[in-house]
Structure formats: C-alpha cells, structure tokens
DSSP file (Angstrom, degrees, kcal/mol; ACC not computed):
  #  RESIDUE AA STRUCTURE BP1 BP2  ACC     N-H-->O    O-->H-N    N-H-->O    O-->H-N    TCO  KAPPA ALPHA  PHI   PSI    X-CA   Y-CA   Z-CA
    1    1 A M              0   0    0      0, 0.0     2,-0.2     0, 0.0     0, 0.0   0.000 360.0 360.0 360.0 133.9   -1.3  -21.6  -17.7
    2    2 A S        -     0   0    0      1,-0.1     2,-0.4     0, 0.0     0, 0.0  -0.502 360.0-117.8 -84.0 153.3   -4.7  -21.9  -16.1
    3    3 A K        -     0   0    0     -2,-0.2    -1,-0.1     0, 0.0     0, 0.0  -0.743  22.7-151.4 -91.7 134.6   -5.3  -23.5  -12.8
    4    4 A I        -     0   0    0     -2,-0.4     5,-0.1     2,-0.0     0, 0.0  -0.907  21.4-116.3-108.0 128.1   -7.5  -26.6  -12.7
    5    5 A P    >>  -     0   0    0      0, 0.0     4,-1.3     0, 0.0     3,-0.7  -0.304  20.4-124.8 -61.1 145.6   -9.5  -27.4   -9.5
    6    6 A I  H 3> S+     0   0    0      1,-0.2     4,-2.6     2,-0.2     5,-0.2   0.811 108.6  63.9 -62.5 -30.7   -8.5  -30.7   -7.9
    7    7 A E  H 3> S+     0   0    0      1,-0.2     4,-2.2     2,-0.2    -1,-0.2   0.879 101.3  50.4 -62.0 -37.4  -12.1  -31.9   -8.0
    8    8 A I  H <> S+     0   0    0     -3,-0.7     4,-2.3     2,-0.2    -1,-0.2   0.891 110.1  49.7 -68.3 -39.2  -12.0  -31.8  -11.8
    9    9 A I  H  X S+     0   0    0     -4,-1.3     4,-2.4     2,-0.2    -2,-0.2   0.932 111.5  48.7 -64.1 -44.9   -8.8  -33.8  -11.9
   10   10 A A  H  X S+     0   0    0     -4,-2.6     4,-2.3     1,-0.2    -2,-0.2   0.900 111.1  50.5 -61.7 -40.4  -10.3  -36.4   -9.5
   11   11 A E  H  X S+     0   0    0     -4,-2.2     4,-1.8     2,-0.2    -1,-0.2   0.895 109.9  50.4 -64.3 -40.6  -13.4  -36.6  -11.7
   12   12 A A  H  < S+     0   0    0     -4,-2.3     4,-0.5     2,-0.2    -2,-0.2   0.894 111.0  48.6 -65.1 -39.9  -11.3  -37.1  -14.8
   13   13 A L  H ><>S+     0   0    0     -4,-2.4     3,-1.0     1,-0.2     5,-0.9   0.904 111.2  49.9 -66.8 -40.4   -9.4  -39.9  -13.1
   14   14 A N  H ><5S+     0   0    0     -4,-2.3     3,-1.0     1,-0.2    -1,-0.2   0.845 106.0  57.7 -65.2 -33.4  -12.6  -41.6  -11.9
   15   15 A G  T 3<5S+     0   0    0     -4,-1.8    -1,-0.2     1,-0.2    -2,-0.2   0.584  96.9  63.3 -74.1 -10.3  -14.0  -41.4  -15.4
   16   16 A N  T < 5S-     0   0    0     -3,-1.0    -1,-0.2    -4,-0.5    -2,-0.1   0.109 111.7-112.5-103.4  21.2  -11.1  -43.4  -16.9
   17   17 A N  T < 5 +     0   0    0     -3,-1.0     2,-0.3     1,-0.2    -3,-0.1   0.852  59.7 158.6  54.6  42.9  -11.8  -46.6  -15.0
   18   18 A L      < -     0   0    0     -5,-0.9    -1,-0.2     1,-0.1     2,-0.1  -0.664  47.1-100.7 -91.4 152.9   -8.7  -46.5  -12.8
   19   19 A D     >  -     0   0    0     -2,-0.3     4,-2.0     1,-0.1     3,-0.3  -0.378  30.6-115.0 -72.4 155.8   -8.6  -48.3   -9.5
   20   20 A Q  H  > S+     0   0    0      1,-0.2     4,-2.5     2,-0.2     5,-0.2   0.811 113.0  57.6 -63.1 -33.4   -9.2  -46.3   -6.4
   21   21 A E  H  > S+     0   0    0      2,-0.2     4,-2.0     1,-0.2    -1,-0.2   0.912 108.2  46.2 -64.7 -42.9   -5.6  -46.9   -5.1
   22   22 A T  H  > S+     0   0    0     -3,-0.3     4,-2.6     2,-0.2     5,-0.2   0.908 112.4  51.2 -65.2 -42.4   -4.1  -45.4   -8.2
   23   23 A I  H  X S+     0   0    0     -4,-2.0     4,-2.6     1,-0.2    -2,-0.2   0.932 111.4  46.2 -62.2 -46.4   -6.4  -42.4   -8.1
   24   24 A S  H  X S+     0   0    0     -4,-2.5     4,-2.3     1,-0.2    -1,-0.2   0.876 112.4  51.3 -66.3 -35.6   -5.7  -41.6   -4.4
   25   25 A K  H  X S+     0   0    0     -4,-2.0     4,-2.2     2,-0.2    -2,-0.2   0.930 112.2  46.0 -64.9 -44.5   -1.9  -42.0   -5.1
   26   26 A V  H  X S+     0   0    0     -4,-2.6     4,-2.5     1,-0.2    -2,-0.2   0.904 112.8  50.4 -64.1 -42.0   -2.1  -39.6   -8.0
   27   27 A M  H  X S+     0   0    0     -4,-2.6     4,-2.5     1,-0.2    -1,-0.2   0.891 110.1  49.7 -65.6 -39.0   -4.2  -37.1   -6.1
   28   28 A N  H  X S+     0   0    0     -4,-2.3     4,-2.4     2,-0.2    -1,-0.2   0.901 111.1  49.9 -64.5 -40.5   -1.7  -37.2   -3.1
   29   29 A D  H  X S+     0   0    0     -4,-2.2     4,-2.7     2,-0.2    -2,-0.2   0.917 111.4  48.7 -62.7 -43.2    1.2  -36.6   -5.5
   30   30 A I  H  X S+     0   0    0     -4,-2.5     4,-2.6     1,-0.2    -2,-0.2   0.929 112.1  48.3 -63.4 -44.7   -0.7  -33.6   -7.1
   31   31 A A  H  X S+     0   0    0     -4,-2.5     4,-2.1     1,-0.2    -1,-0.2   0.900 112.2  49.7 -63.0 -40.3   -1.5  -32.2   -3.7
   32   32 A H  H  X S+     0   0    0     -4,-2.4     4,-2.2     2,-0.2    -2,-0.2   0.925 112.3  47.0 -63.7 -45.5    2.2  -32.6   -2.6
   33   33 A M  H  X S+     0   0    0     -4,-2.7     4,-2.5     1,-0.2    -2,-0.2   0.897 111.2  51.8 -63.8 -40.4    3.5  -30.9   -5.8
   34   34 A A  H  X S+     0   0    0     -4,-2.6     4,-2.2     1,-0.2    -1,-0.2   0.902 110.0  49.3 -63.0 -40.5    1.0  -28.1   -5.4
   35   35 A Q  H  X S+     0   0    0     -4,-2.1     4,-2.4     2,-0.2    -1,-0.2   0.903 110.4  50.7 -64.7 -41.2    2.1  -27.5   -1.8
   36   36 A M  H  X S+     0   0    0     -4,-2.2     4,-2.3     2,-0.2    -2,-0.2   0.909 110.9  48.7 -62.8 -42.4    5.8  -27.5   -2.9
   37   37 A L  H  X S+     0   0    0     -4,-2.5     4,-2.4     2,-0.2    -2,-0.2   0.902 111.4  49.8 -64.3 -40.7    5.1  -24.9   -5.6
   38   38 A A  H  X S+     0   0    0     -4,-2.2     4,-2.3     1,-0.2    -2,-0.2   0.903 110.9  49.7 -64.7 -40.8    3.2  -22.7   -3.1
   39   39 A D  H  X S+     0   0    0     -4,-2.4     4,-2.1     2,-0.2    -2,-0.2   0.906 111.2  49.0 -64.6 -41.4    6.1  -22.9   -0.7
   40   40 A E  H  X S+     0   0    0     -4,-2.3     4,-1.6     2,-0.2    -2,-0.2   0.917 111.7  49.1 -63.2 -43.4    8.6  -22.0   -3.4
   41   41 A E  H  X S+     0   0    0     -4,-2.4     4,-0.9     1,-0.2    -2,-0.2   0.896 111.1  49.8 -63.1 -40.6    6.5  -19.0   -4.5
   42   42 A K  H  < S+     0   0    0     -4,-2.3     3,-0.4     1,-0.2    -1,-0.2   0.880 109.7  51.2 -65.9 -37.9    6.1  -17.9   -0.9
   43   43 A A  H  < S+     0   0    0     -4,-2.1    -1,-0.2     1,-0.2    -2,-0.2   0.801 107.5  53.6 -69.1 -29.5    9.9  -18.1   -0.3
   44   44 A Q  H  < S+     0   0    0     -4,-1.6    -1,-0.2    -5,-0.1    -2,-0.2   0.675  86.5 101.6 -81.7 -17.5   10.6  -16.0   -3.5
   45   45 A R  S  < S-     0   0    0     -4,-0.9     3,-0.1    -3,-0.4    -3,-0.0  -0.373  79.6-113.9 -67.5 145.1    8.4  -13.1   -2.4
   46   46 A E        -     0   0    0      1,-0.1    -1,-0.1    -2,-0.1     3,-0.1  -0.537  40.1 -98.4 -74.6 145.1   10.1  -10.1   -1.0
   47   47 A P        -     0   0    0      0, 0.0     2,-0.2     0, 0.0    -1,-0.1  -0.334  43.7 -99.9 -64.7 147.6    9.3   -9.4    2.7
   48   48 A V        -     0   0    0      1,-0.1     2,-0.6    -3,-0.1    -3,-0.0  -0.492  34.1-132.2 -69.7 131.2    6.6   -6.9    3.3
   49   49 A V        -     0   0    0     -2,-0.2     2,-0.1    -3,-0.1    -1,-0.1  -0.757  18.0-130.6 -87.6 122.0    8.1   -3.5    4.2
   50   50 A K        -     0   0    0     -2,-0.6    28,-3.7    27,-0.1    29,-0.4  -0.461  27.6-156.5 -69.8 144.4    6.4   -2.0    7.3
   51   51 A K  E     -A   77   0A   0     26,-0.3     2,-0.3    27,-0.2    24,-0.0  -0.869   8.9-142.8-125.6 156.6    5.4    1.6    6.8
   52   52 A Q  E     -A   76   0A   0     24,-2.9    24,-1.8    -2,-0.3     2,-0.3  -0.863  18.6-124.9-115.3 151.9    4.7    4.6    9.0
   53   53 A F  E     -A   75   0A   0     -2,-0.3     2,-0.3    22,-0.2    22,-0.2  -0.751  27.0-178.7 -96.6 144.5    2.1    7.3    8.6
   54   54 A I  E     -A   74   0A   0     20,-3.2    20,-4.0    -2,-0.3     2,-0.6  -0.992  21.6-139.3-138.7 143.5    2.9   10.9    8.5
   55   55 A I  E     -A   73   0A   0     -2,-0.3     2,-0.7    18,-0.2    18,-0.2  -0.935  14.9-149.9-104.2 122.9    0.7   14.0    8.2
   56   56 A V  E     -A   72   0A   0     16,-3.1    16,-1.8    -2,-0.6     2,-0.3  -0.835  19.5-139.2 -92.6 117.6    2.2   16.6    5.9
   57   57 A L  E     -A   71   0A   0     -2,-0.7     2,-0.9    14,-0.2    14,-0.3  -0.583   3.4-144.3 -85.8 133.3    1.0   20.0    7.1
   58   58 A S  E     +A   70   0A   0     12,-3.1    12,-0.7    -2,-0.3    -1,-0.0  -0.847  41.0 145.1 -96.0 105.0   -0.1   22.7    4.8
   59   59 A D    >   +     0   0    0     -2,-0.9     3,-1.1    10,-0.1     5,-0.2  -0.537   7.9 161.6-138.8  67.7    1.1   26.0    6.4
   60   60 A P  T 3  S+     0   0    0      0, 0.0    -1,-0.1     0, 0.0    -2,-0.0   0.774  78.2  45.7 -66.5 -25.4    2.1   28.3    3.6
   61   61 A R  T 3  S-     0   0    0      0, 0.0    -2,-0.0     0, 0.0     0, 0.0   0.500 106.8-120.7 -95.7  -3.4    1.9   31.5    5.8
   62   62 A G  S <  S+     0   0    0     -3,-1.1    -3,-0.0     1,-0.1     0, 0.0   0.808  78.3 120.0  72.1  29.3    3.7   30.0    8.8
   63   63 A T    >>  +     0   0    0      1,-0.1     3,-1.5     2,-0.1     4,-1.2   0.006  22.3 132.7-113.8  26.6    0.8   30.6   11.1
   64   64 A A  T 34  +     0   0    0      1,-0.3     3,-0.4     2,-0.2    -1,-0.1   0.831  68.3  53.7 -52.4 -42.6    0.2   27.0   12.2
   65   65 A P  T 34 S+     0   0    0      0, 0.0    -1,-0.3     0, 0.0    -2,-0.1   0.783 115.7  39.3 -66.3 -23.0    0.0   27.6   15.9
   66   66 A D  T <4 S+     0   0    0     -3,-1.5     2,-0.3     2,-0.1    -2,-0.2   0.605 113.2  46.2-103.6 -13.1   -2.7   30.3   15.6
   67   67 A E  S  < S-     0   0    0     -4,-1.2     2,-0.2    -3,-0.4     0, 0.0  -0.811  83.0 -97.7-129.0 164.6   -5.0   29.0   12.8
   68   68 A D        -     0   0    0     -2,-0.3     2,-0.3    70,-0.0    70,-0.1  -0.555  49.5-175.7 -72.3 148.9   -6.8   25.9   11.6
   69   69 A Y  E     - B   0 137A   0     68,-0.7    68,-2.5    -2,-0.2     2,-0.3  -0.939  17.8-138.2-146.3 167.0   -4.8   24.1    9.0
   70   70 A V  E     +AB  58 136A   0    -12,-0.7   -12,-3.1    -2,-0.3     2,-0.3  -0.818  22.2 163.7-125.4 163.3   -5.1   21.1    6.6
   71   71 A G  E     -AB  57 135A   0     64,-2.2    64,-3.2    -2,-0.3     2,-0.4  -0.919  31.2-102.7-161.6-174.3   -2.7   18.5    5.4
   72   72 A W  E     -A   56   0A   0    -16,-1.8   -16,-3.1    -2,-0.3     2,-0.6  -0.938  25.9-123.3-125.0 145.2   -2.3   15.1    3.7
   73   73 A V  E     -A   55   0A   0     -2,-0.4    57,-2.5   -18,-0.2    58,-1.1  -0.796  36.3-177.1 -90.3 125.5   -1.7   11.7    5.2
   74   74 A V  E     -AC  54 129A   0    -20,-4.0   -20,-3.2    -2,-0.6     2,-0.4  -0.907  14.5-152.4-125.5 148.9    1.4   10.1    3.7
   75   75 A Q  E     +AC  53 128A   0     53,-2.7    53,-2.4    -2,-0.3   -22,-0.2  -0.986  18.5 166.0-127.0 132.3    3.0    6.7    4.2
   76   76 A I  E     -A   52   0A   0    -24,-1.8   -24,-2.9    -2,-0.4    51,-0.1  -0.867  50.8 -66.4-132.3 166.9    6.7    5.9    3.8
   77   77 A P  E >   -A   51   0A   0      0, 0.0     3,-1.3     0, 0.0   -26,-0.3  -0.248  48.2-120.4 -56.4 145.2    8.8    2.8    4.9
   78   78 A E  T 3  S+     0   0    0    -28,-3.7   -27,-0.2     1,-0.3   -25,-0.0   0.817 108.5  50.1 -59.7 -36.9    9.0    2.5    8.7
   79   79 A D  T 3  S+     0   0    0    -29,-0.4    -1,-0.3     2,-0.1     2,-0.1   0.579  91.9  97.9 -82.4  -8.9   12.8    2.7    8.9
   80   80 A D  S <  S-     0   0    0     -3,-1.3    -4,-0.1     1,-0.1     5,-0.0  -0.426  85.9 -97.4 -82.7 156.3   13.1    5.9    6.7
   81   81 A N    >   -     0   0    0      1,-0.1     3,-2.0    -2,-0.1     4,-0.2  -0.547  24.3-139.9 -70.0 126.1   13.5    9.4    8.1
   82   82 A P  G >  S+     0   0    0      0, 0.0     3,-1.8     0, 0.0     4,-0.3   0.782  98.6  71.7 -58.6 -26.3   10.0   11.2    8.2
   83   83 A G  G 3  S+     0   0    0      1,-0.3     4,-0.4     2,-0.1     3,-0.3   0.654  87.7  63.8 -64.8 -13.8   11.8   14.3    7.0
   84   84 A T  G <> S+     0   0    0     -3,-2.0     4,-2.3     1,-0.2    -1,-0.3   0.557  77.4  89.0 -85.2  -7.4   12.2   12.7    3.6
   85   85 A A  H <> S+     0   0    0     -3,-1.8     4,-2.0     1,-0.2    -1,-0.2   0.911  88.1  45.5 -60.0 -46.0    8.4   12.5    2.9
   86   86 A I  H  > S+     0   0    0     -4,-0.3     4,-2.4    -3,-0.3    -1,-0.2   0.909 112.2  51.7 -66.3 -40.4    8.1   16.0    1.3
   87   87 A E  H  > S+     0   0    0     -4,-0.4     4,-2.4     1,-0.2    -1,-0.2   0.879 108.3  52.4 -62.4 -37.3   11.2   15.4   -0.8
   88   88 A R  H  X S+     0   0    0     -4,-2.3     4,-2.3     2,-0.2    -1,-0.2   0.896 108.8  49.6 -65.2 -40.2    9.7   12.1   -2.0
   89   89 A I  H  X S+     0   0    0     -4,-2.0     4,-2.2     2,-0.2    -2,-0.2   0.913 111.1  50.0 -64.3 -41.6    6.4   13.9   -3.0
   90   90 A K  H  X S+     0   0    0     -4,-2.4     4,-2.4     2,-0.2    -2,-0.2   0.910 111.1  48.7 -62.9 -42.4    8.4   16.5   -4.9
   91   91 A R  H  X S+     0   0    0     -4,-2.4     4,-2.5     2,-0.2    -1,-0.2   0.894 111.3  49.3 -66.1 -39.3   10.4   13.9   -6.7
   92   92 A S  H  X S+     0   0    0     -4,-2.3     4,-2.2     2,-0.2    -1,-0.2   0.882 111.5  49.8 -67.4 -35.6    7.3   12.0   -7.7
   93   93 A A  H  X S+     0   0    0     -4,-2.2     4,-2.8     2,-0.2    14,-0.3   0.898 110.1  50.8 -66.5 -40.1    5.7   15.3   -8.9
   94   94 A Y  H  X S+     0   0    0     -4,-2.4     4,-1.5     2,-0.2    -2,-0.2   0.942 111.0  47.5 -62.2 -46.9    8.8   16.0  -11.0
   95   95 A E  H  < S+     0   0    0     -4,-2.5     4,-0.4     1,-0.2    -1,-0.2   0.891 113.4  49.2 -61.9 -39.1    8.7   12.5  -12.5
   96   96 A Y  H >< S+     0   0    0     -4,-2.2     3,-1.5     1,-0.2     6,-0.6   0.925 107.4  54.9 -63.5 -44.9    5.0   13.0  -13.2
   97   97 A N  H 3< S+     0   0    0     -4,-2.8    -1,-0.2     1,-0.3    -2,-0.2   0.770 106.5  50.6 -64.7 -26.0    5.6   16.4  -14.8
   98   98 A I  T 3< S+     0   0    0     -4,-1.5    -1,-0.3    -5,-0.1    -2,-0.2   0.517  95.2  92.1 -89.7  -3.0    8.1   15.0  -17.3
   99   99 A S  S <> S-     0   0    0     -3,-1.5     4,-2.2    -4,-0.4     5,-0.2  -0.351  95.1-102.7 -79.7 169.8    5.7   12.3  -18.4
  100  100 A K  H  > S+     0   0    0      1,-0.2     4,-1.3     2,-0.2     5,-0.1   0.933 123.2  42.9 -59.7 -48.4    3.3   12.8  -21.3
  101  101 A K  H  > S+     0   0    0      1,-0.2     4,-3.1     2,-0.2    -1,-0.2   0.889 113.0  53.8 -66.0 -38.8    0.3   13.5  -19.1
  102  102 A G  H  4 S+     0   0    0     -6,-0.6    -1,-0.2     1,-0.2    -2,-0.2   0.840 104.8  53.4 -66.4 -33.3    2.4   15.7  -16.8
  103  103 A R  H  < S+     0   0    0     -4,-2.2    -1,-0.2    -7,-0.2    -2,-0.2   0.854 115.0  42.1 -67.7 -32.6    3.5   17.8  -19.6
  104  104 A K  H  < S+     0   0    0     -4,-1.3    -2,-0.2     1,-0.2    -1,-0.2   0.892 133.7  19.4 -79.1 -41.0   -0.1   18.3  -20.6
  105  105 A Y  S  < S-     0   0    0     -4,-3.1    -1,-0.2    -5,-0.1    -2,-0.2  -0.662  85.3-172.3-128.7  75.0   -1.4   18.8  -17.0
  106  106 A P        -     0   0    0      0, 0.0     2,-0.4     0, 0.0    -3,-0.1  -0.304  18.7-130.6 -71.2 153.0    1.6   19.7  -14.8
  107  107 A V        -     0   0    0    -14,-0.3   -10,-0.1     1,-0.1     3,-0.1  -0.830  21.3-178.6-100.7 143.8    1.3   20.0  -11.1
  108  108 A R        +     0   0    0     -2,-0.4     2,-0.3     1,-0.1    -1,-0.1   0.392  60.0  39.4-124.6   0.5    2.7   23.1   -9.4
  109  109 A S  S  > S-     0   0    0      1,-0.1     4,-2.3   -16,-0.0     5,-0.1  -0.943  81.0-108.4-145.3 166.8    2.2   22.6   -5.7
  110  110 A I  H  > S+     0   0    0     -2,-0.3     4,-2.5     2,-0.2     5,-0.2   0.904 119.9  54.2 -62.0 -41.0    2.4   19.9   -3.1
  111  111 A G  H  > S+     0   0    0      1,-0.2     4,-1.6     2,-0.2    -1,-0.2   0.920 109.7  45.9 -59.8 -45.6   -1.4   19.9   -2.9
  112  112 A E  H  > S+     0   0    0      1,-0.2     4,-3.1     2,-0.2     5,-0.5   0.882 111.0  53.8 -64.5 -37.7   -1.8   19.3   -6.6
  113  113 A A  H  X S+     0   0    0     -4,-2.3     4,-1.5     1,-0.2    -2,-0.2   0.901 107.6  50.2 -63.3 -40.5    0.9   16.6   -6.4
  114  114 A C  H  < S+     0   0    0     -4,-2.5    -1,-0.2     1,-0.2    -2,-0.2   0.852 118.7  38.9 -66.1 -33.4   -1.1   14.8   -3.7
  115  115 A E  H  < S+     0   0    0     -4,-1.6    -2,-0.2    -5,-0.2    -1,-0.2   0.893 127.6  25.9 -82.1 -42.2   -4.3   15.0   -5.8
  116  116 A A  H  < S+     0   0    0     -4,-3.1     2,-0.2    -5,-0.1    -3,-0.2   0.779  89.2  96.9-102.5 -30.2   -3.0   14.4   -9.3
  117  117 A V  S  < S-     0   0    0     -4,-1.5   -24,-0.1    -5,-0.5   -25,-0.0  -0.453  70.8-128.1 -71.2 129.8    0.2   12.3   -9.3
  118  118 A G    >>  -     0   0    0     -2,-0.2     4,-1.6   -26,-0.1     3,-0.6  -0.218  19.0-107.8 -76.3 165.2   -0.6    8.6   -9.8
  119  119 A T  H 3> S+     0   0    0      1,-0.2     4,-3.1     2,-0.2     5,-0.2   0.753 113.3  69.5 -64.9 -24.4    0.6    5.7   -7.7
  120  120 A K  H 3> S+     0   0    0      1,-0.2     4,-1.3     2,-0.2    -1,-0.2   0.934 105.7  39.1 -58.3 -46.1    3.0    4.7  -10.3
  121  121 A F  H <> S+     0   0    0     -3,-0.6     4,-0.8     2,-0.2    -1,-0.2   0.851 116.3  51.5 -73.6 -35.5    5.2    7.7   -9.7
  122  122 A Q  H ><>S+     0   0    0     -4,-1.6     5,-2.1     1,-0.2     3,-0.7   0.907 106.8  53.4 -67.2 -41.8    4.7    7.6   -5.9
  123  123 A K  H ><5S+     0   0    0     -4,-3.1     3,-1.4     1,-0.3    -1,-0.2   0.873 102.6  58.0 -63.1 -37.3    5.7    3.9   -5.8
  124  124 A E  H 3<5S+     0   0    0     -4,-1.3    -1,-0.3     1,-0.3    -2,-0.2   0.817 111.4  42.8 -60.5 -30.1    9.0    4.7   -7.6
  125  125 A Q  T <<5S-     0   0    0     -4,-0.8    -1,-0.3    -3,-0.7    -2,-0.2   0.298 114.7-115.7 -99.9   7.6    9.8    7.1   -4.8
  126  126 A N  T < 5S+     0   0    0     -3,-1.4     2,-0.4    -4,-0.2    -3,-0.2   0.909  75.8 120.3  59.0  45.0    8.6    4.8   -1.9
  127  127 A V      < -     0   0    0     -5,-2.1     2,-0.4   -51,-0.1    -1,-0.2  -0.995  44.3-164.2-137.4 143.9    5.8    7.1   -0.8
  128  128 A A  E     -C   75   0A   0    -53,-2.4   -53,-2.7    -2,-0.4     2,-0.8  -0.982  11.7-149.5-130.2 121.1    2.0    6.5   -0.7
  129  129 A I  E     -C   74   0A   0     -2,-0.4   -55,-0.2   -55,-0.2     3,-0.1  -0.806  12.8-173.8 -90.9 113.5   -0.4    9.5   -0.4
  130  130 A K  S    S+     0   0    0    -57,-2.5     2,-0.5    -2,-0.8   -56,-0.2   0.718  71.5  44.4 -84.9 -22.8   -3.3    8.1    1.6
  131  131 A T        -     0   0    0    -58,-1.1    -1,-0.2     1,-0.1     4,-0.1  -0.954  59.2-171.2-125.4 113.4   -5.6   11.2    1.3
  132  132 A K  S    S+     0   0    0     -2,-0.5    -1,-0.1    -3,-0.1   -16,-0.1   0.882  79.6  51.9 -68.0 -38.3   -5.8   12.8   -2.1
  133  133 A L  S    S-     0   0    0      1,-0.1   -62,-0.1   -18,-0.1   -22,-0.0  -0.753 102.4 -99.3 -98.1 147.9   -7.8   15.7   -0.7
  134  134 A P        -     0   0    0      0, 0.0     2,-0.3     0, 0.0   -62,-0.2  -0.315  35.7-148.9 -66.0 148.1   -6.4   17.7    2.3
  135  135 A V  E     -B   71   0A   0    -64,-3.2   -64,-2.2    -4,-0.1     2,-0.2  -0.861  22.5-101.8-116.0 152.3   -7.9   16.8    5.7
  136  136 A T  E     -B   70   0A   0     -2,-0.3     2,-0.5   -66,-0.2   -66,-0.2  -0.514  31.8-148.1 -73.4 137.2   -8.3   19.1    8.7
  137  137 A I  E     -B   69   0A   0    -68,-2.5   -68,-0.7    -2,-0.2     2,-0.3  -0.925   8.8-150.4-109.0 128.9   -5.7   18.8   11.4
  138  138 A L        -     0   0    0     -2,-0.5     2,-0.3   -70,-0.1   -70,-0.0  -0.765   8.4-136.0-100.1 144.2   -6.8   19.4   15.0
  139  139 A K        +     0   0    0     -2,-0.3     2,-0.3   -74,-0.0   -71,-0.0  -0.709  24.2 178.4 -95.7 148.8   -4.5   20.7   17.6
  140  140 A T        -     0   0    0     -2,-0.3    -2,-0.0     1,-0.0     0, 0.0  -0.987  36.8-139.5-144.9 154.5   -4.4   19.3   21.1
  141  141 A N        -     0   0    0     -2,-0.3     3,-0.1     2,-0.2    -1,-0.0   0.445  46.0-126.7 -92.1   0.4   -2.4   19.9   24.3
  142  142 A N        +     0   0    0      1,-0.2     2,-0.4     0, 0.0    -2,-0.0   0.779  68.3 123.7  64.6  31.0   -2.3   16.1   24.8
  143  143 A V        -     0   0    0      0, 0.0    -1,-0.2     0, 0.0    -2,-0.2  -0.986  51.6-146.9-124.3 131.7   -3.7   16.2   28.3
  144  144 A L        -     0   0    0     -2,-0.4     2,-0.1    -3,-0.1     3,-0.0  -0.790  28.8-112.8 -92.2 138.4   -6.8   14.4   29.6
  145  145 A P        -     0   0    0      0, 0.0     2,-0.2     0, 0.0    -1,-0.0  -0.402  34.0-108.9 -67.9 146.2   -8.8   16.2   32.2
  146  146 A K        -     0   0    0     -2,-0.1     2,-0.4     1,-0.1     0, 0.0  -0.556  29.1-128.2 -77.2 140.5   -8.8   14.6   35.6
  147  147 A I        -     0   0    0     -2,-0.2     2,-0.7    -3,-0.0    -1,-0.1  -0.753  16.0-126.7 -92.1 131.3  -12.1   13.0   36.6
  148  148 A D    >   -     0   0    0     -2,-0.4     3,-1.2     1,-0.2    -1,-0.0  -0.684  15.9-158.5 -77.8 116.3  -13.5   14.0   40.0
  149  149 A E  T 3  S+     0   0    0     -2,-0.7    -1,-0.2     1,-0.3    -2,-0.0   0.611  83.0  72.3 -74.0 -12.5  -14.1   10.7   41.8
  150  150 A N  T 3         0   0    0      1,-0.2    -1,-0.3    -3,-0.0    -2,-0.0   0.656 360.0 360.0 -76.5 -14.6  -16.7   12.3   44.2
  151  151 A E    <         0   0    0     -3,-1.2    -1,-0.2     0, 0.0    -2,-0.1   0.469 360.0 360.0 -81.8 360.0  -19.2   12.5   41.4
C-alpha cells in the first residue's frame, strides 16, 4: 500500500465542501492513527546490536614483530569473543563456496574471502568485513614523547 501525504488528504477533504471543524477532526484522527502505527512499528523492531571493530592480521610467515604487515578490518557483535572473528570468516567462506557462484569461483584464503564473499554470507555468520582490500597496519610502542616545557 502506498503512503499518501497528509496535504493531499487535507486537499481532498477541502474539495468536498466539508465544514472546517469536520476536516480538522478527521485530520487529527489521521495524525493520531499514523503516530500509533509508527509507535507499534518502532516497538516491533529488534534492538540494534552494538558491534566492535577488529583488525585481522595477515602474517603467514609468523614474522609480525619484524616486518610491515597488512590486515582487514572486521566487525562482530560487541559481546562476542574477538577470537571468533576468523572462524566466522571461514564459515562465511565455506557457505559461499557451496553456493552456485562459489562453486564456479571458490575462495581459498582469508584474503580472498574478505574480497569476494558477499554480505549475505557474512550476515548469516554475524560478521562484517569493513575493508575488502587489505590495509597496512602500523606498529607503535604506545608511548607519547614528553614535551620539554622550557621551549
């Protein structure tokens, strides 16, 4: 059913030679019913699940402390264990690979899964890959240098 703007309803009521009191009463009833429907719809929605961001590190040689490396930004529900992120990506890749498109163009690595697997498969596993292409990860010692106040 299409939604009709209230202005059109008011114009139709004015065009039928109704008295102003009847028109305002009908318009108030319509506005009240619309508000009730909006409130019901809002109450039926599921609450938004807060999510956390995680960077999945690509370190196939195990040399992360000594080299530059890349990874993908992944998002999972806030209350879930971050350690499940990689398993979720693997499960979404598996589901993709058994689909028609996945059988034709299968993914064979986490990187390919991040690039090729669609959001349909990711959503089923409660994971969202925010960067399809890997991003560079910078290392830091998490210390700010002290500022000399004499300068």
